[in-house]
MARVOTOR-75220 format. One record per residue: x, y, z of N, C-alpha, C in turn; residue in three letters. Coordinates in pm, whole numbers, plus 50000, padded with zeros to 5 digits. Layout:
REM MARVOTOR-75220
XYZXYZXYZALA...
END
This chain:
REM MARVOTOR-75220
500934988450006500044998650001500885013750010UNK500545021849906501155034549889501235042450044UNK502315048050080502395056950176501855072450135UNK501565076050016501325088049970499665090250005UNK499335098450076497755098850102497165105349990UNK497575109249888496955116349786496645104649677UNK497285093249716497065081049595495995071849625UNK495155068949537494175058749578494755044549555UNK493995033549588494355019649569494835016149433UNK494185023249339494465023049194495685029749149UNK496105039549239497065046149193496825059849136UNK495625062549124495135075849090495535086349178UNK496115097749130496315110149200495225116949245UNK494815118049382493705123649426493975138849486UNK495115144949476495515157249526494705168749454UNK494495177049527493535188949467494225200249402UNK494245202849271494855211149216494005225849225UNK494735236649162494215250549182492665249049111UNK492395246549003490965245048942489875238649015UNK490345227249062489365218349164489235227249287UNK489905232849330489745239449473488935254849440UNK489095258549313488265269749285486935265049252UNK486825255849172485095250649150484635243749271UNK485555238149355485225232049467484445242049564UNK485065254049583484895266049674483435268949630UNK483285270749493481855275949449480755266549486UNK481045255049450480045241849482479885242649637UNK480895240849715480585240349862479885252849922UNK480125264249881479355274749952478205277149860UNK478055273649768476525275749679475345268049761UNK475555257949824474505248649875473825259049971UNK474355266350060473475275450166473425289450119UNK474265293450007474465306249995472845314949947UNK472645325049994471435331449968471625338749808UNK470605339449730470895343249582471645355549566UNK471485366349671472165377849636473705377649662UNK474115368249727475625368149749476345357349614UNK475615354849518476135345849400476945355649318UNK476435369649326477145380149237478635382749289UNK478805384349428480145385849485481025376749484UNK480415363749500481295350449496481655349449353UNK480875351449246481465351249109482505360349105UNK482605372649119483555380949121484675377149189UNK484585370949297485595367749389486485356549317UNK485815346649250486335336449182487085341549062UNK486355348348986487205356348875488305362448910UNK488255370749005489425376849075490475368149101UNK490225355349148491315345449184492045339549055UNK491245340948941492145335848821492515348048735UNK492675361248813493255371048757492415380848686UNK491105379648687490045387248627489475398248680UNK488935408748626488175419748670487105423848588UNK486365433448638485395441248589484405430748521UNK483845422748609482755410748598481455417648558UNK480885410348449479715412448420478725399148395UNK477595398348442476765387148400475385392548312UNK475325386848204474225389148107473455378048074UNK472135379048091470905370248118470235374247991UNK469705361547913468905363147796467395368147839UNK467045378847744465625382847793464565372447740UNK463395375847754462325365847731461865364447584UNK462005375447504461905373147354463245371147284UNK464235367047330465465362747292466075371847179UNK465995384947232466655394247124467805402647214UNK467715402247326468715411047428469305402747532UNK470625406147564471135400247686471285412447789UNK470535409547904470205419548010471275418248132UNK471745430248161472935430048272472165426948417UNK472665416848496472355414048631473045422648719UNK472035429448802472735440548915473285429949029UNK474295435649090474825426249223475955433149252UNK476215431449396477695433749425478545430649373UNK479585438349341480935438049260480865434249128UNK479535435049048479285433048926479185445148849UNK479905445548739479925458648641478605456048556UNK477925467448590476395467048519476435477148392UNK476585473948284476455482848172475015481748115UNK474985483747981473845484747902473355472047834UNK472135469647817471865457847739472575454447612UNK472895442847581473665439047465472695431647366UNK472445434347258471645428747147472305415347118UNK471515405747099471975391947093472645391846928UNK472095396546845472585396746700473465411946685UNK474685406746660475555419446625476545423146730UNK476565414746846477335418946959478465410446976UNK479555411747038480445402747075479945393647172UNK479095399047276478465388247375477385381447318UNK476775387647208475775376447139476535368047051UNK477655370147015478495357946934478635346647018UNK479235351247153479525340147250478325332347274UNK477065339047307475865333247337475395323847227UNK475465329647101474765320946995475605308446945UNK477255309346967477905301046912478335291147030UNK477755291647151478065284047260479555282847314UNK480345293247251481865291747258482275304947309UNK483355305447388484285316647437484665322947334UNK484465337547350485225347047247485805358147330UNK486955361047264487855371747324487885384047255UNK488135396347299488215407647245489395415747302UNK490505418747209491595428447278491045440447329UNK491405444647443491035459547490492335464547567UNK492575475647584493835483047633493875476947776UNK495385469647792495745465947915495245451347912UNK494715443747811494425431047835493365424047737UNK492485416847773491545409747681490365406447772UNK489335411047680487825409747737487455395847710UNK486805389247801486445374747767485075373447806UNK484305367747694483045365047691482585348547689UNK482075344047812481955330347831480445325147818UNK480015318147755478645315847740478185308147878UNK477055310047927476375305148042475545293947997UNK475755280348016475015270847970474295260848089UNK473205259548080472565250448182472185237248112UNK473055226948106472795215348008473395224347874UNK472455222947781472505231347626471495241347644UNK470935245647743470005256147742470745270447775UNK470525278847696471265290747687470905300147791UNK471595304647884471305312948009471765326947990UNK472905327447944473375341247937475005340147891UNK475475350247925477165352247908477715357748036UNK478805351748070479715357148170480815364948100UNK481115377748162482205385648085483015391948206UNK484405391448166485435396748262486555400548164UNK487485407848224488745413148163489885406648232UNK490705401348160492085395948217493205401348131UNK494505400248218495725405348162496025398248025UNK495665384148039496055374847925495055364147939UNK495245355147827494195341447840494805332147765UNK495175320247829495745308847755494715297747753UNK495025285147702494085274747699493665270447846UNK494545272447951494245268048073493105277348132UNK493325289348124492495299648155491075297848089UNK490945295047943489775293647889489265282647950UNK489855269747948489155258248009488385261748148UNK489295267948220488705270448362487675278148363UNK487735289748292486535298648257485305292648212UNK485365282648111484225278248060483665267848147UNK484285260148229483795253048325483115261848452UNK483905269548508483315278448589481975283248558UNK481775288348415480565297048359479585284248361UNK479885271348339478865262448349478235262048474UNK479165261748571478825260248715477755272948746UNK478435282948703477415297548727476035294748698UNK475945291048557474805288648494473925279948595UNK474335267748627473625259148725473235265148828UNK474115273948890473495280949031472525289349000UNK472705297548889471695307848862470145301648842UNK470205289548756469105282848753468455276448872UNK469355270848962468785265449072468355275049177UNK469255286049180468815296849299467695304549235UNK467495304649093466315311649052464945305649087UNK464925293849138463635289749183463305293649323UNK464145302249396463515306249518464035321149534UNK464125328149422464265344549410463635348049292UNK463195361549285462645368449190463715375649101UNK464915378549166465885387149104466395382848963UNK466565370448938467275366848801465945368548710UNK464745364748737463685367748636463445381948613UNK463545391248727463375405748702464545411548594UNK465655403648639466775410748530466785408148413UNK465895395748360465805392448222464525400248141UNK463935409048222462755413148158463085426848127UNK462935429047977463235438847895462055449147894UNK460975445147938459585452047945458655446248043UNK457705453648075456655446748183455845434048110UNK455815424348213455235413148160453645409648215UNK452705406148126451475405348171451335392948281UNK450245392748334449665382348440449625369948369UNK449275367748246448905356248177450335350848132UNK451155359648110452605355248048453065351048163UNK453155356048261453895351048392453305337148417UNK451965334148417451505320748439452265311448326UNK452265313148197452795306148113454205301348124UNK455175314948140456485310148160456835303248288UNK456135303648393456075296148505455925279848468UNK455225277548366454885264548349455945257448246UNK456655264348161457545259448081458585250648114UNK459015241448043460335235448075461585244048022UNK462815241048024463855248247943463525249747808UNK463815261247753463415264047617463925254447524UNK465255249247548465805239247457466525229947538UNK466775216647474467365206947516468115197847420UNK469265194347431470065186447327470685174147375UNK470545163747330471535151247347472005146647232UNK473065137247228473435131847109472515127947023UNK471405122047068470335114646992469305123846957UNK468905134447038467735143246980467785156547065UNK467185165346978467385181047015465865186847020UNK465505197147093464215203147082464495216047131UNK463735225747074463645242047099462255244647083UNK461755254947173460365260347168460505275747170UNK459415281847140459315297447170457955301447163UNK457565309647250456105314647272456285329047224UNK455125333347148454855346947104453505350947139UNK453275364347182454335374547215454725372347367UNK456255373447384456945366947491456265372947616UNK456075386147623455715392447738454135395647755UNK453475388847661451775388847677451205377247631UNK451885366147619451235351547584450175349947684UNK449215339147635448135338347728447835323047723UNK447445318147613446845305047588447775296647523UNK448715297247490449745289347416450755282647517UNK451215270647494452315265947569452695254247527UNK453975246947572454315234447516455055227847638UNK455325215547633455755207447743456635195247686UNK457695192647739458245179047688459105171247808UNK459395158847779460075152447890460775141047803UNK462025138947854462845126347787462985116647901UNK462085105147885462015095347967462765082747912UNK463875078547960464705068747890464895070547739UNK464375063047661464435063547508463055069447466UNK462325075247523461215080647461461085095947494UNK461005103247399460825117247401459205120847410UNK458525126847499457245131347507457235146447461UNK456295151047375455955165947355454405168347352UNK454255179747397452725184847387452905197747342UNK452035201447247451775214747206450425219047224UNK450295232547299448775234447355448475248947310UNK447415250047263446625265147223445245265947273UNK444905272847395443855274247452443105284247381UNK441835283947364440905295347311440885306847385UNK440985318547306441125330247370442465337947402UNK442515347747466443845355147489443765361947622UNK442965358347713442825363847841443405355047964UNK442665357848062443255349748188442605336348171UNK441255337148132440705324148102441675313648018UNK442175320547917442895310747817444055306447893UNK444795314247994445945311448070445735299548147UNK444505301148230444145291248338443685279448266UNK443075278548143442935266748076444275258548013UNK445065267447966446435259147918447115255348060UNK447095261048167447665257048302446975243248346UNK445715242248326445095228648359445475218748252UNK445455223948131445785211448011447305207948055UNK448245216448079449535210248088449695200648200UNK448985205148325448975198948445448495185248422UNK447345182748338446735170548318447505161548234UNK448195166548139449015161348033450225155948116UNK450865162948216451935159248295451535147648364UNK450415148848444449995139748539449695124048479UNK448975126348338448805113848267450135108248218UNK451115116048170452305110248115452965103848225UNK453095109748340453765103548437453135090848502UNK452085087048446451605073948469451575064748365UNK452505069348272453025059048146451875055848072UNK450835063648033449665061847936450075065047820UNK449335056047712449565058847562448805071547532UNK449225075847402448655087947340447195091647350UNK446285081047300444955082847330444485084947481UNK445175077847553444765082647710445285094947762UNK446265099847691446675114847721445765124147675UNK445095122947567444095130547505442875130247626UNK442455117947641441435116047707441525123047860UNK442685120247920442975126048048443015142348055UNK443355150847947443425163447905441875167647882UNK441125158947814439665161647783438905162647897UNK439175154347991438355151348106438595164148193UNK439775167648207440215178848301439445190148253UNK439555195248125438995207648075437485206448077UNK436875195848029435395195148058434725195748204UNK435625191948291435235193448441435465207748486UNK436225216748429436555226448499436045240148420UNK435655237448272435265249448207433835245448138UNK433195257048087431935256648038432085248647891UNK430985245147845430865235847724431665242647610UNK431515255547581432185265547466433445263447477UNK434335261447590435695265247616436375251347561UNK437575253447490438385242247431439585247347425UNK440565237947388441785238847340442345229447225UNK443185234047143443765223147037445015221247086UNK445345207947059446695202647090447185191747000UNK448585188747030449375177146970450045171947073UNK450025157847074450895150547170451535141347095UNK452985140247120453965133747037454695123947124UNK455165111147074456135102847143457185098747032UNK458425101247056459475099546969460415088247049UNK460595077146981461705067347025462935072546973UNK463625076447059464985084247013466015072346964UNK465765059846988466775051346963466455048446813UNK465145046346782464955041446639464115052446543UNK463925064346595463325073246495461875073746475UNK461055062346541459745060546540459075072746603UNK458455080046522457495090546587456075089146564UNK455175086846668453845087446679453215099946764UNK451925104346693451465115246743449895114646716UNK449325122146808447735125746769447545139546756UNK446575143446681446255157446638445025161846688UNK444845169346792443395174246818443295189346771UNK443245190846654442725205146583444015214846540UNK445185209946553446315218646521446725216846364UNK447235229846322447925227346194448775215046187UNK449025209846066449855198346058451305201746051UNK452185195246116453685195946130454295196846011UNK455455203046003456265201845876457505193945887UNK457855183545793458985175945809460115181145717UNK461305183945783462485189845714463525178145709UNK464095177145574465205168045548466295175345472UNK467405175445517468625183045473468265197745443UNK467545202645540467095217545562466185220645476UNK465495211945402464265216045316463185210045358UNK461795216345358460555210045398460385200645288UNK460235187145309459915177145199458455175545195UNK457795176245300456175174145306455735177045441UNK454325180245414453685181745542453085167745617UNK453145167545741452795156045799451375155645833UNK450755151845717449215152745742448635138845812UNK447585142345907447175132245989445805134446022UNK444985124746049443595124846084443635133146227UNK442545144046230442505150046360441215146346417UNK441185146246555439975147446619439585159046687UNK438395159546789437935171246827438765178446916UNK439155192646931439735196947026439335193547165UNK440375192947238440315189447380439255198947461UNK438225190647508437105197347594436015195847538UNK436125189547381434685185747335434215171347324UNK435075163547424434765148447428434785140247301UNK435935143547224435985136747110436325121947112UNK436095112747013436365100147024437635098347025UNK438255086447045439755082247093440345085946950UNK441255095546959442075099146844442975088746779UNK442855088046646443715082446549445235084846570UNK445995073546615447435076246628448045075746469UNK448765087946438449795086646320451235082946368UNK451845079346252453025075046264454105077846142UNK455315080946177456325083746095457655078146126UNK458435072946025459805069546040460755077646003UNK461345084546115462185096446071463725089846057UNK464425099245960465665094845916466685103746014UNK467855098546042468915106046116469135121646041UNK468875131046122469005143846067467505151246038UNK466765143746056465275149146015464915159746108UNK464265168546080463625180046179461975179246159UNK461355183546259460015183846252459595196246332UNK458715204846257458345218646313456965217246343UNK456625219246458455115221046521454915234646529UNK453445238646528453375252146528451935255546547UNK451505265646616449845268146633449515278446554UNK448155279046533447505286146427447945301046430UNK448255306246548448825318946550450125324246468UNK450675312146419451845316646331451215318646196UNK450055312146137449955314445992448585321245980UNK447715324946096446765333046084446745348246114UNK447945352446128448135366646164447845373946036UNK447675386146022447305394045912448605403845895UNK448995406545777449995415745738449615430045747UNK450435440045755450035454745764449255458945645UNK449195450445530448005454545427446845448645439UNK446765441545554445355435545584445195421945535UNK446385417245427446225402245395446565392945514UNK445635382445500445955370945588447365363445579UNK447935363645680449245354845672448805340045684UNK448355334545580447605321645601448285313545500UNK449265316545437449795308045321451015297045372UNK450795287145398451805277445446452985278645374UNK452965282545242454095282545180454955294245210UNK454365304545257455155316445314455885312145439UNK455315303345525456235299245616457205288845590UNK456925280945486457865271545439459295279645386UNK458825289445294459885299245244460815303045375UNK460225309745460460915316645552461775305845642UNK461055293745674461815284345739463055279145668UNK462895276245535463865271045476465175280845459UNK464775293045438465885302845438466585304245572UNK465865304445691466545305045827467285291345829UNK466805281145799467445267245799469005266145767UNK469185275045650470395275445579471565277945654UNK471345287645743472335294845830472515293645973UNK471105286846024470835287346165471725276546234UNK471935265546200472515254646281471705247946379UNK471895250946490471185243846612469845246046620UNK468855239046669467445237946678467045253846759UNK467785256046844467345267846934467695280246826UNK468605280346762468855292246693467945292446552UNK467605282146506466575279046398465245284746448UNK464825281846586463485288046616463615301446649UNK464605306146706464945319846728464815328146623UNK465785325546510465455332646400464095331446320UNK463805320846315462265317846254461235327146301UNK461195327046436460185336646509460525349446486UNK461635354946482461915369046448461745371446318UNK462155363446208461915364346067460645367446049UNK459705360046093458135358146068457505371146128UNK458015374646243457415388546299457795399346214UNK459035400346145459375412946071458665411845957UNK458305397845889457375397045775456095401645789UNK455555400745916454185404845939454245418845983UNK455295427845970455445440645985455395442546148UNK455855434446222456035435746345454655432846443UNK453695426446367452405425146430452335411146507UNK452045412546608451655399446683450425401646777UNK449175397646712447995399146796447365387046849UNK448035374546813447455363046857448665353946919UNK448265346847026449375337847081449915326846955UNK451165325046962451885315046865453045307746936UNK453095295046897453895286846936454855279746835UNK456115279146828456965271346758457715261946839UNK457665248146780458465238646856459145230646749UNK460395227546763461295222646653462075209246707UNK461855199146642462275185846707463445182846598UNK464535177746633465755171646564466075159646611UNK465765147746514466305134946560467505131446506UNK468375129546579469825123446532470425110546526UNK469495101846597469825089546628471305085546692UNK471675072846681472905069946726472615065446890UNK473855067246957473715064047088474365074447191UNK474155077647324474715085947410475375077647515UNK475675064447487476195057147617477565060847636UNK478205067347536479675070547557479825082047650UNK478685089347683478675099447786478825095247927UNK478515082547950478535076148066479855068248118UNK480785068248005482215062848020483415074048052UNK484205071648134485425078348169486715074548150UNK487475079148079488795074448079489835085048118UNK490185082148232491175090348310492755089948283UNK492875079248197494345079348162494815088848053UNK493835093847977494235102547866494295118447922UNK
END
């Protein structure tokens, strides 16, 4: 047996290096740290690696701007546009970006919670080498996780993200949503709600349970508080039934019973519920009154996924017919609610030509890359095409099936 206390029985060196001490300090203190002390702790850690002038920028709700987080020892500047700024480049690329400044380098590090984009950590350093960049990137990932976790019991991070006042109905919908994007080696998804600060009846939900991805897109009738309450009940009913491992027709029935029990006979919502086997690419879905999704292959829309529809949720329709599609690796499927195509242009013409949506989608797909960037650009391009008008709730949800396996992520080789 070795006399070296830092060596394990297998001979692995267990001594604590500088980076481990730094990240470990953040982890150890974050357990009990009140949210308002996260900012000075981040500044303290950055100072320990030779950095200064620290800023934390968080993505706003309509994904146009990076908003500065106020906090002790943080440098609070002006909001930064996501498109066209250096901070935005780091945010969109998910990669560290550097800018030469007098006396050093300004470092922009993406804050990623898993693959969901939270914002950007910014600081100035005298120099930056590969070790500094690696440590900064790992620290930024930890900061993002802490912001998301601490955000569950403080309002400050939510307030920092707001570029304008938010309606009560939008507050309800945003509190329901899962992360806007999720990516694994096998599948990626991203969604977006419009108008971000005043959405009411639209929502979406998803869950990856072993090899099955579950998705629901919901559009409740109306645009007021009743619509928001109805969408809330529908999402809760969907999650409750989904967690009971029921099949697609039973998910529809569970949502229908919940809406029928709580609302008048003339109240309803449309929905689509999807199950994707991420190992095989077999996608099954039911459609309760939604526009048909679009299938993209090699960045072009190859066809509409037409399917039988049943009555909207709340009307007590018959068991819905389950549709099925065998996806190919690299296929993407765009789901959307009618608010995307039923808006009117400034001329008064109805934005109801699906071909117009397809044209914009294919144009965006050529340069977007990730699903979250495709959805973000598509939403903003459609809004520009409509002259900035958004009078109805609208949802975009993009699914990207990649195939393959993720097992290698559970394997560690410390010999390299």
